[in-house]
MDTraj code that builds the backbone (N, CA, C; nanometers):
import mdtraj as md
import numpy as np

residues = "MET VAL TYR TYR ASP ARG PHE ARG SER LYS THR GLU ASP GLN GLN ILE ILE ASP GLU LEU GLU LYS LEU ALA GLU ALA TYR PRO THR TYR GLY PHE LYS LYS MET PHE TYR LEU LEU ARG ALA LYS GLY TYR LEU TRP ASN HIS LYS ARG VAL TYR GLY GLU".split()
xyz = np.array([
    [-4.1968, -1.6236, -4.3970],
    [-4.1622, -1.6367, -4.2551],
    [-4.0902, -1.5093, -4.2103],
    [-4.1239, -1.4673, -4.0907],
    [-4.0678, -1.3453, -4.0386],
    [-3.9788, -1.3811, -3.9235],
    [-3.8600, -1.3203, -3.9144],
    [-3.7630, -1.3493, -3.8122],
    [-3.7624, -1.2302, -3.7152],
    [-3.7685, -1.2616, -3.5848],
    [-3.7682, -1.1595, -3.4836],
    [-3.6496, -1.1855, -3.3881],
    [-3.5728, -1.0823, -3.3588],
    [-3.4656, -1.0989, -3.2638],
    [-3.5157, -1.1233, -3.1263],
    [-3.4458, -1.2037, -3.0508],
    [-3.4872, -1.2397, -2.9101],
    [-3.4522, -1.1100, -2.8313],
    [-3.5356, -1.0739, -2.7376],
    [-3.5152, -0.9578, -2.6545],
    [-3.3949, -0.9850, -2.5567],
    [-3.3049, -0.8962, -2.5524],
    [-3.1903, -0.9087, -2.4549],
    [-3.2125, -0.8033, -2.3526],
    [-3.2058, -0.8501, -2.2289],
    [-3.2208, -0.7595, -2.1135],
    [-3.0972, -0.6738, -2.0989],
    [-3.1120, -0.5628, -2.0257],
    [-2.9986, -0.4741, -2.0037],
    [-2.8938, -0.5399, -1.9144],
    [-2.9346, -0.6354, -1.8296],
    [-2.8337, -0.7084, -1.7451],
    [-2.7428, -0.7950, -1.8266],
    [-2.7934, -0.8555, -1.9359],
    [-2.7067, -0.9376, -2.0253],
    [-2.6052, -0.8442, -2.0942],
    [-2.6550, -0.7315, -2.1440],
    [-2.5623, -0.6391, -2.2076],
    [-2.4626, -0.5795, -2.1123],
    [-2.5050, -0.5522, -1.9906],
    [-2.4237, -0.4943, -1.8881],
    [-2.3049, -0.5873, -1.8507],
    [-2.3275, -0.7129, -1.8549],
    [-2.2225, -0.8084, -1.8211],
    [-2.1099, -0.8009, -1.9228],
    [-2.1449, -0.7913, -2.0512],
    [-2.0479, -0.7809, -2.1591],
    [-1.9738, -0.6450, -2.1402],
    [-2.0383, -0.5394, -2.1147],
    [-1.9783, -0.4088, -2.1023],
    [-1.8839, -0.4066, -1.9800],
    [-1.9233, -0.4641, -1.8750],
    [-1.8396, -0.4663, -1.7562],
    [-1.7119, -0.5450, -1.7789],
    [-1.7158, -0.6620, -1.8467],
    [-1.6045, -0.7452, -1.8746],
    [-1.5077, -0.6681, -1.9686],
    [-1.5674, -0.6009, -2.0732],
    [-1.4781, -0.5223, -2.1660],
    [-1.4104, -0.4108, -2.0959],
    [-1.4750, -0.3442, -2.0004],
    [-1.4144, -0.2309, -1.9260],
    [-1.2983, -0.2836, -1.8402],
    [-1.3163, -0.3959, -1.7768],
    [-1.2133, -0.4577, -1.6964],
    [-1.0899, -0.4873, -1.7822],
    [-1.1090, -0.5466, -1.8994],
    [-1.0015, -0.5809, -1.9866],
    [-0.9358, -0.4546, -2.0386],
    [-1.0165, -0.3542, -2.0725],
    [-0.9581, -0.2298, -2.1265],
    [-0.8666, -0.1577, -2.0208],
    [-0.9043, -0.1703, -1.8938],
    [-0.8110, -0.1159, -1.7888],
    [-0.6860, -0.1963, -1.7739],
    [-0.7017, -0.3240, -1.7856],
    [-0.5823, -0.4163, -1.7657],
    [-0.4875, -0.4130, -1.8889],
    [-0.5479, -0.3999, -2.0090],
    [-0.4691, -0.4024, -2.1323],
    [-0.5118, -0.2870, -2.2199],
    [-0.4654, -0.1646, -2.1884],
    [-0.5151, -0.0469, -2.2615],
    [-0.4692, -0.0402, -2.4101],
    [-0.3664, -0.1168, -2.4502],
    [-0.3191, -0.1112, -2.5855],
    [-0.3805, -0.2211, -2.6729],
    [-0.4604, -0.3073, -2.6138],
    [-0.5233, -0.4164, -2.6941],
    [-0.6388, -0.3654, -2.7720],
    [-0.6599, -0.4195, -2.8897],
    [-0.7733, -0.3873, -2.9716],
    [-0.8854, -0.4882, -2.9469],
    [-0.9901, -0.4692, -3.0258],
    [-1.1080, -0.5561, -3.0139],
    [-1.0749, -0.7057, -3.0255],
    [-1.0033, -0.7413, -3.1231],
    [-0.9726, -0.8844, -3.1512],
    [-0.9023, -0.9487, -3.0349],
    [-0.8023, -0.8898, -2.9763],
    [-0.7323, -0.9485, -2.8640],
    [-0.8223, -0.9544, -2.7428],
    [-0.9037, -0.8514, -2.7206],
    [-0.9945, -0.8532, -2.6090],
    [-1.1031, -0.9580, -2.6198],
    [-1.1471, -0.9824, -2.7447],
    [-1.2485, -1.0819, -2.7717],
    [-1.1869, -1.2178, -2.7420],
    [-1.0638, -1.2456, -2.7826],
    [-1.0044, -1.3735, -2.7538],
    [-0.9714, -1.3924, -2.6041],
    [-0.9484, -1.2817, -2.5321],
    [-0.9342, -1.2932, -2.3886],
    [-1.0666, -1.3295, -2.3208],
    [-1.1768, -1.2741, -2.3684],
    [-1.3049, -1.3173, -2.3194],
    [-1.3336, -1.4606, -2.3470],
    [-1.2974, -1.5069, -2.4607],
    [-1.3129, -1.6509, -2.4993],
    [-1.2258, -1.7375, -2.3998],
    [-1.1037, -1.6942, -2.3743],
    [-1.0205, -1.7659, -2.2847],
    [-1.0773, -1.7772, -2.1411],
    [-1.1475, -1.6703, -2.1023],
    [-1.2145, -1.6765, -1.9696],
    [-1.3343, -1.7661, -1.9661],
    [-1.3838, -1.8142, -2.0875],
    [-1.4937, -1.9063, -2.0878],
    [-1.6261, -1.8448, -2.1336],
    [-1.6241, -1.7224, -2.1758],
    [-1.7466, -1.6623, -2.2256],
    [-1.7686, -1.7033, -2.3721],
    [-1.8862, -1.7411, -2.4040],
    [-1.9103, -1.7910, -2.5436],
    [-1.9919, -1.6912, -2.6246],
    [-1.9775, -1.5647, -2.5979],
    [-2.0509, -1.4610, -2.6707],
    [-1.9952, -1.4524, -2.8111],
    [-2.0924, -1.4305, -2.9046],
    [-2.0612, -1.4130, -3.0444],
    [-1.9832, -1.2837, -3.0661],
    [-1.8925, -1.2744, -3.1653],
    [-1.8134, -1.1518, -3.1907],
    [-1.9050, -1.0357, -3.2249],
    [-2.0165, -1.0630, -3.2975],
    [-2.1110, -0.9583, -3.3342],
    [-2.1757, -0.8948, -3.2135],
    [-2.2047, -0.9772, -3.1157],
    [-2.2725, -0.9292, -3.0021],
    [-2.1765, -0.8503, -2.9147],
    [-2.0547, -0.8928, -2.9013],
    [-1.9575, -0.8192, -2.8219],
    [-1.9231, -0.6848, -2.8865],
    [-1.9058, -0.6869, -3.0188],
    [-1.8689, -0.5621, -3.0898],
    [-1.9820, -0.4653, -3.0864],
    [-2.1024, -0.5097, -3.0845],
    [-2.2162, -0.4230, -3.0831],
    [-2.2421, -0.3501, -2.9528],
    [-2.1796, -0.3945, -2.8471],
    [-2.1985, -0.3308, -2.7153],
    [-2.1056, -0.2204, -2.7028],
])
top = md.Topology()
chain = top.add_chain()
for i, resn in enumerate(residues, 1):
    res = top.add_residue(resn, chain, resSeq=i)
    for name in ("N", "CA", "C"):
        top.add_atom(name, md.element.get_by_symbol(name[0]), res)
traj = md.Trajectory(xyz[None], top)
């Protein structure tokens, strides 16, 4: 059996990038882990591997 990744459009990736940029401006001293938990608190259910990869 062969596994293929689902194609992600640029708009899906851009939403993650935009949210991370907003958080980075608001919290410049926060690292990835704290920003990831802030995204979770806002209701985004993105996987940590997906967020870190952007």
